[in-house]
PABA-407598 format. One record per residue (C-alpha): x, y, z. Coordinates in steps of 0.1 Angstrom, whole numbers, plus 5000, padded with zeros to 4 digits. Each point is the difference from the previous one (the first is absolute). Layout:
<marvexs>
XYZ ...
</marvexs>
This chain:
<marvexs>
798164551413 496649795000 500549774970 496549954978 498249654998 500850044960 503950045007 499849715025 498649784974 502350114976 503349955023 498349655006 499749924964 502950164979 502849985027 498449675016 500250195037 498549785027 500250295023 497450164979 497849764999 500149975037 499550385005 496849974978 498649715026 501050175030 498250314984 496649834991 499749735020 498050125032 497350134971 500049664986 500249785031 496850205017 497949974968 501049654995 499149965037 496450134998 499349824966 500949655016 497850055030 502850055025 502049694993 503550125006 501849704980 497650064967 500850365008 503549944996 499649784972 498350224980 502850305007 502649704987 498149944970 499550394990 503850095005 500749684984 498150144969 501450345004 503449844993 499049824968 498550314986 502250265010 501350084968 496350084985 498850165033 502950294995 497650134976 496750005026 499250305012 499049905038 502149745014 497950025033 496849984976 500949664982 501349855034 496850035015 498249884973 502149734999 499549915035 496150004993 500149744973 502849795017 497850005034 496949894982 501549714984 501449915033 496450005016 498849804973 503149745007 499649955038 496249995002 500249655011 501850115027 497450255014 498549845030 503749955012 500550394993 496950095020 501649845030 503150164997 498350324992 497949975034 502949965017 502250284987 497050195007 500449905040 503750034997 500250324984 499250325022 496250124994 500750374993 496950154991 499650184966 496750004985 500650154968 502949804992 498249675009 497350094979 502150134971 502949764993 498049694987 498750234969 502750245000 502349794969 497049954983 498750344998 503250164992 500049764970 497050124986 501750374995 502050034971 503150024998 501450375008 497550025027 500949695016 503750104995 499550365016 498549845032 502749745002 502450274998 498450215026 498749795024 502049654998 503150144995 499550365018 501650204972 499450365000 497750214975 503250184990 501749604991 496949914983 500050324980 503449944991 499349664986 496850094980 501650344985 497750215023 499850275023 499749935040 496850135000 498649784965 501549705020 498350065027 496450074981 500649654978 500449835033 497250125011 497949924975 501749655002 499049965035 496250134995 499749714969 501349765030 497850105026 496949994973 501349634993 499749925040 496950155002 498649774974 501149745024 498450145034 503150215012 499050355005 503150245008 501450354997 502950074983 502150115027 499049675022 500849804968 503350164994 500949995037 499249605000 501349934965 503550185013 500449815034 498649664991 500449944962 503949915005 501649825029 503749885001 500449654989 501749735020 503850095006 502549784981 497349954972 501050254975 504149835001 498349684996 497750064972 502750224980 502149665000 497149764990 499150254974 503150044987 500849614997 496849974984 499350244978 500849784968 497249795012 496450064988 499149895035 501150035036 502749785006 499349755022 502650145025 497750285005 496949815006 502149765027 500950335018 496750195001 498149655008 502649965027 497850335017 496949794998 500749745023 501450165034 496450204996 498449694994 501149795028 499950285024 496250064995 499649655001 501849935034 497950305013 496649864989 500749725016 501450195033 497250275000 496749865009 497350144976 497750175026 503350235006 500950084964 496650115002 500550235032 503450134985 498350174968 496950155020 502850115027 501750214972 503050215008 501750085034 500950325008 501250155032 496450145008 498349694994 500049645008 499949704984 500349634994 503649894987 499149714978 503949934997 500349985036 498149675000 502349844972 502349765021 502449924974 502650215002 501649934968 497049994978 499450325013 503350154995 500149944961 496550094996 500650375018 503149994981 497950004965 497750255012 502450235014 502350014966 497949894974 502949754996 500449645005 503850054990 502450185019 503450164987 503349865009 503650155000 500649894966 497150194984 497949664994 497349875017 499049715021 496949835011 501449905034 499250225027 503549875018 501850234979 498650305016 499650095038 496950145010 499050295025 496749985012 498950365010 496850075020 498550394995 497950085029 498150375008 501950115028 496750125016 497849735004 502849694992 497949884974 501349864968 500050204969 499049864966 500950164969 503150165009 502450094967 503449935012 502950094978 502849765000 503450104990 503449895003 503549864987 500449634990 503849964993 500750294977 496349994983 497350295017 496649865000 496750115006 496449885007 496650085011 498549795030 496650035019 499249875033 497049765000 497049965024 501649925029 502750324997 502949724987 502050034969 503049764991 502850164988 502249804977 503750105000 502949814986 502849825018 502650294989 497750295011 502550285008 497250255012 496349935005 497750304998 496250055008 498250295005 496149975004 497950234979 496650005016 497650324995 498950115037 503549835015 503350155004 502249834972 502349795021 503649854987 501649735013 503649924988 503049755007 502849934986 501549685000 503450094984 500850175028 499149725024 496250085010 497749704999 497050034980 497349865026 497349704992 497550215015 499250405005 497050175010 499450384993 497750225016 498850274977 499450355017 497750234988 501550294979 499550374996 497650094971 501550264981 498250194974 499550304979 499150124963 501650084968 499550324982 501450164966 501850335000 496650174997 498849805034 497549784981 499949635013 502149764978 498249664996 502349704995 503450185012 502449715018 501050115036 503049825013 501950015032 503649835011 502250065030 503250085010 502949745007 500150015039 502249705006 500650075038 496049975003 499649654984 499549715026 500549664986 498449804988 496750225003 499950354990 497450244986 502150114970 498049934961 500450054964 498250294980 496550015009 498250174970 496350064996 497150174978 498350305001 496349994997 497850214976 500150305029 503949965002 499849835032 502849725012 500149815034 502949815010 499649735030 502949795004 502650235017 501249945036 500050285026 503749965004 500550084965 498250284991 502950245008 502349824976 497649984969 500350214972 497550044967 498650184975 497349994969 500349984966 497949954968 501049934965 498750354985 501350235026 503450065019 500649835030 499050155033 502850125024 501249705025 498650025036 502649915026 498049935030 502750005028 500950354990 496850144992 497450005032 497650144977 499849784977 499949695026 496850175019 498550064965 500749644990 498749825033 496550244994 499749894964 500350334990 503750034984 500050164966 502349904972 499850264973 501549894965 501550254981 499250144967 501549814968 500750054964 499349764971 503050014978 500049854963 503049914978 501949744977 502749755000 502050014970 503549834991 502850244983 498650004965 496650135014 498349654997 497249925027 501049725028 496949805007 500249845036 502350265014 499550065033 499650375013 500650095034 500150345022 502149975030 502049795021 500549635001 498549845027 498250355009 495849925008 499450334983 501549884968 498150004970 500049734972 498749944965 500249774968 500750184968 497349904974 500649884963 500850344994 502550075025 498050255020 498849965040 498150205023 501050045034 497650095024 500250145038 503150154997 501550275025 500450354987 503550134998 503449834992 500149664997 501849714982 498349864971 501549704987 499549694972 501449654994 499549754973 501249674992 503150074974 500750375012 501950155027 497950165026 499550385002 499550265028 499150354997 499150295024 496650164987 497650265014 496549885003 497050245003 496449974991 501050094966 502849864991 500949934963 500249634988 503249915012 503049794970 502049725020 502849874975 501449645006 503149924987 502349684996 501349915028 503949985011 501549685009 500749975039 502549705009 500749905037 502149715017 499649925033 502649845021 500949935032 503950115017 501549704986 498650074962 497549744998 496750084985 496850045021 496549894985 496550095008 501550335011 497250304998 501350314982 497250225005 499650384986 499950285027 497350234989 500350225036 501450325000 503550035011 501950285015 499050355012 497350164979 501550354986 496750164982 502450244986 502249754986 497249704989 501749674988 498649794969 496949775013 500849685012 498549734976 496949875017 500049654987 499149685021 503249774994 501149725020 502549824980 502049645008 503249864993 500549684984 501949715009 503550214991 498450305019 499450194970 497250214994 499550194969 497050274993 499750084963 497650255007 501550215022 499850384996 503350204991 500050195034 501850005031 498349735023 500949865034 498949615012 499949855032 501449634998 499449675024 500149665000 499549735030 503349985020 501450344992 499850325008 498050284980 501650254975 498050315000 500050294978 502549814973 500250304974 500349874963 499250164965 499249714972 503049994979 499949644986 502949925023 499949745025 500450165037 501349765026 497650085032 501749825035 497849885025 501450015034 499449675024 496850065025 500650055034 499349695020 499750005040 499349725020 500549865036 498549955036 498150205024 500349865035 499150115037 503450135016 498849815035 498949644990 502250024963 496349854986 498550104966 497850335006 496549834985 498950364980 502150274989 500250284977 502850184978 499350364996 502350104965 501350375000 503250194987 502750195018 499550375002 503050245006 499350245027 502450275011 499750145040 502150185024 502649695004 499749954960 498849724979 497649795010 498749684980 496149975008 497649744982 496850104976 497249735003 498149964966 496150015004 499749764973 498449685009 502749784981 502950145020 497949885034 500749645004 498449745025 501949655007 499549735022 501749745019 503050165004 501350004964 499950284973 501550004960 499050274976 501750144971 500050354990 499750114963 499650355004 501050305023 497950125027 499950344985 500650094967 500850334983 503449955010 503549724998 498649735025 501150095034 499949665016 497449855025 499450015036 498049755020 498650005029 498349695017 496850025023 498249765020 496950025024 502150035038 503150034989 502450354991 500450034964 503749994986 501650184971 502049874974 503150194984 499750114968 500549734974 501250114967 498249924965 502649794991 501149815027 498049684985 498849785025 500450105036 499149755030 498850215032 499349795035 498250245017 499349995039 497050165012 500050125038 496449955017 498550325012 497250085018 497150204981 497550215013 496550074989 498950344996 496550125002 499850354987 497350235016 498450354985 500450295022 496349925010 501649665016 498149774972 502249764980 500950084965 499849784972 501650094967 502650205016 503450044982 503349875015 503050104986 503149815015 503450184992 503449875001 503250214999 500250174969 496349974993 497350264989 496650045005 498250224973 496450095015 497850194977 497150095026 498049684997 502649754997 503949884999 500749974965 502149694993 501650094967 501650295013 501149865037 503149814995 500849795024 496550015016 497749715009 496250075004 497549775015 496350075011 498349935034 497249755000 496649995009 500450035035 502850294998 502949795004 503349924984 503049765004 503250205006 502949744995 503049995028 502050164972 502850225014 500350174966 497150195000 500550315013 497250214998 496249914995 497550274990 496249964998 497450174984 496349984996 497350204992 499550125037 503850085009 503749884994 502449875025 503950014999 501649725020 503949985010 501949705010 499350025040 496349974995 499849704973 499549745030 498350205024 496750005007 497349944976 497350154990 501550314982 497850304995 500250224971 500550395006 497450204976 501350184970 500950355005 499650284977 501650314985 498650334992 502350304993 500450354978 502850094980 500850374999 502550224979 500450295018 496750065017 498449874969 498749624996 501149864969 497949774978 501849684979 502649945022 501149645007 501449795027 500649695012 499449765033 502949825006 501249775030 503150075022 501649664995 503349944990 501049694977 499349725028 496249895002 499450304979 496150114995 499050194969 497150174990 498749954960 501050324984 496550064982 497949955031 502150215023 500950264975 498350345013 498550304980 498650325013 496850164989 499150344993 500350085038 503349845000 498249735023 501449654998 498749685023 501349625005 498049745012 500649605010 503750145019 501449775017 500850125039 503850155004 502050184985 500050124963 501850244975 498550244980 502250044968 499150314980 500449844961 500750224968 498649884970 501950014966 498849914968 502249814978 498850024967 498049704983 497250025023 502949865030 499950175034 502050015029 500250165034 503350105019 499849955042 500650305017 499650175033 498549735025 498150035038 499649735023 496450005016 498949775026 496749854991 497849865031 497249724999 496950114993 500750364996 500550294976 503150124998 500350374991 503050114977 500950384986 502950004972 501650314989 499050345015 503850075010 502750164983 500450144965 498449924968 502750094979 500150034959 502150024974 499550044961 501449764978 502350214971 500649754970 503150064976 499350184969 498649814974 498949685024 496549874996 499050105035 497649765016 501549714989 498349635001 503449945023 499549935038 500750335019 500949995038 502250195027 499850175031 501350245029 502949805019 502750065023 503450034976 501949675000 503750035014 502750184979 501049754970 497249745004 498450134969 503449914979 499549615015 496749934987 501649854968 502449765024 498349745016 502949935016 501350305015 496350135011 499849665018 503350085019 498950325008 496349945016 502049785026 501850375011 499050185029 499450284981 497349834981 498549855032 499750335013 498150124969 497849734998 498750085038 499650394990 498950014965 496450124987 498049934970 496750144985 498849824972 498950254971 496549974984 500350124966 497550144980 499750204970 503750095001 499450125039 502349795023 498050015036 501349885033 497850015035 500950035032 503950114996 501550105033 502050304999 503949914988 502650044976 499449704970 500249944964 497449964978 500249724970 498049874971 500649734979 498349894968 500349684986 500049884964 498249724985 501549645004 501649904969 499449564991 500949905040 502550285007 498750165031 498850414991 503150215008 499850405014 499650214969 499250345019 501550135032 499950295023 501150095034 500250315019 500150135037 497450115017 499650165038 496749925020 499850305026 499549945037 497050255002 497250024997 500449595000 496749934974 498650154970 500749974963 503550074984 501050074962 503349904998 500550094966 501349804973 501949664992 502250044969 499949654985 502549884977 500949724977 502049735016 501649644994 501750035033 498849815032 498150255022 500849995039 498150145027 
</marvexs>
């Protein structure tokens, strides 16, 4: 739950909570620092001093500010006053500042933005000419980027009224700017403010400001320690500027200023390239890139000594021209020890960027984010033996331009909608250190609803997924480009349409158990973490309004300090009456988290699991799961106390560093302390050496899987399923590895253990034994045998190389599920999927565990077995086959019948077809067709649909026929038409409801051997009987014809002459986890005549009787 500013102030003043004050600083520092920086002429040190003074003043005045209507407004106004004081007291240094500013202009990337360049010098002055309500409206909307709904909640207004308030305030700001000669439309002004008015403050500043403000809050002036700290920021800037002024001729300064930014399309002069003093240049560039002359150190302090950090000099070039790229934003993330850090950097005019990183960096990740170039990611993991280089050059390629429109349910364009894309994890496709993976990319639609993204590499397009959202409408259905060829084509053409759903506006009130309104309660519709979740803050009367709500059933929740959260399932319509949510006093939940020795585990996380668990049974719904965002931490004694817990059955996931996660821990708050034991994590470590030389393998990766038991003709076999998650694919260097597992590779079951696969280029892979989760520390010294690799070129049927062909590498027990376009990693256990490159090639490792290779592309398919693996390259795809057919009952075509295309393979290296994509249905003329069928033998399996109640559907598999699919040809198939169509009427017992909602199924079949029916209730006896010659002979000759049951008539088709039994079974409903059992059954003997051999037969009735005993067939 997001705590309000007022509540944080109260916690600070009443409870002396330093954490609450630190949260306020972190929440508002970007706004304060950005405003200060504009008002002190861009002087970073002065801006830092102003920010420190503002928050020190906040610490001193916190108690009286708890009654202030808007902390944002107070901070903004306070920044103006203190910045004005700083300008006056610092005027004597103006000459020196102008020199530093000139150097800053030279060093900082020159990003052309005429609107902002014209606006920023007068923005804050004009803002303070507005009256307070208008100023705060602009601050909330454009500086803090709050939604109209949230602003409305703050002001006690509807969202439309809040929008009008903001629009009026923005118009007043436009008028004030027009008086200064700055003219702009509301859309342009709002866009510039939203993008430029607030930027991230330097890393590390928030923590230092909090510390100094808290220490100096008793003083009427800024503590000397604060002034001393931030004054240190000025010295390196001035020294760097002075050094460069000495080293760079005046003429060169002028040339650099006139040259402008250098990009991949235009040449230019790099002024920095003329500087010969590397030390001065390094320091100056460091400041220009980070805005911070200090650097974070492992203990969380700061240091002005550059030797406390290492620096990677990154050079960014355009791949097409080889020229440097200026102004390229770079997102830096990584782990420094146990601390996650993030920074925003940018390249200079010569395309370079100095990337500082700590000496204890565990992982460094850099992602370029320049429009017009494909995002490119660089990753190094020193904790796994990789060395971060001193210099690195990355060449940015042109991306694929994607675009489209966003419309509402009526097809009207939606301006201001957000369109975003991410990509599926495919660790087998990632190469280190450089790949084209990216983070979430999001853009906003224009007035015509159009959007465009120009940052995604060609290699990534088929891995992306995304959608559109708008606060007042329902999110669009997501598109998964790898599964939707039409969507990919439309995105490439810029014609794809995201359609937002029709939404409702709902209102309600949050009250306590006595009916008193609860102000500032958070009301929400939807699941925690869901992008479609809608939230609002209740006003002083406890009233809330939620907009953009999806129609139908949903989870409506409320939370407030001092109360237990509540969640109810509600039905949403366009005219829903107001909802009433009652919050009650919370129950007390107590946990003590310990290790196996009973020692407390401090700083453990206890996260409330809000996800749906177990099978969903619409006929027996469970109480809704409480939707509250709760992450508790244990104290030094390992204790967790939650005094506002809902009085309900809860589930928690618990974790701590060095321990294995405990998932789905069930508890109901009862005030008693419950002990939870966290088992130790599993640590694997060891060496990887060349089997021939004994030398360390310089680079290798470890793929993590879990054991799966398969059953074949020779009995049970243990195979491995390999994870498709990035974190379970680990790259190591210099022949050593060390890693701790704190979670199972697969969830939803007891931890089955771990299987590790060691791979390296030029070596055969090695697969470990199953390692149990409770083995503690396991050393593995692995030797890899050198093996020759092959580079395979894949050609289309026409003979041209095919890029982005999917290659599935299969080992024993693995499966490749094909959906007509791609192999599905999530439903393909054991498969490893790679792609052909721009030359149509892929690297085939010398891995003798690979037993089958499948290749799929729009132009064709290829199935390769071991004898061909290391034969001649290239490999040529075979064109796809097609199936066309007709289904007859007797001599009449039948509509609405379903069948499934299946591969004919067994368990080993099996190819499967996606059920949804390859499930076919006959049309009114009994016809069916299927394209994208791989050449070879496939089965057509008849399906019988069964409605199970509650909207659930299953399909029974019936008779199958094998078909040979020839490359590039249409295979014609005729189903049915032979034998009899035989029918029986169901006769229900007297007094039974008839036509129950239960499952009804059966068929006409060869009678089982005498006595077999009585063995159904005795599994051991039945298993022994199934081994007898009598049963084996029965299996070889038995025939069965599935019933299609509609309107109490059971019909079987293609029934051959003979003596049979007809059986019908009716299953009841499941009861709280107990599988459904038969409630009615019927059996009768039927005789199918040899002559005439076809036609329709009425076999009379089959009488159903109530039963509680098993039914044998």
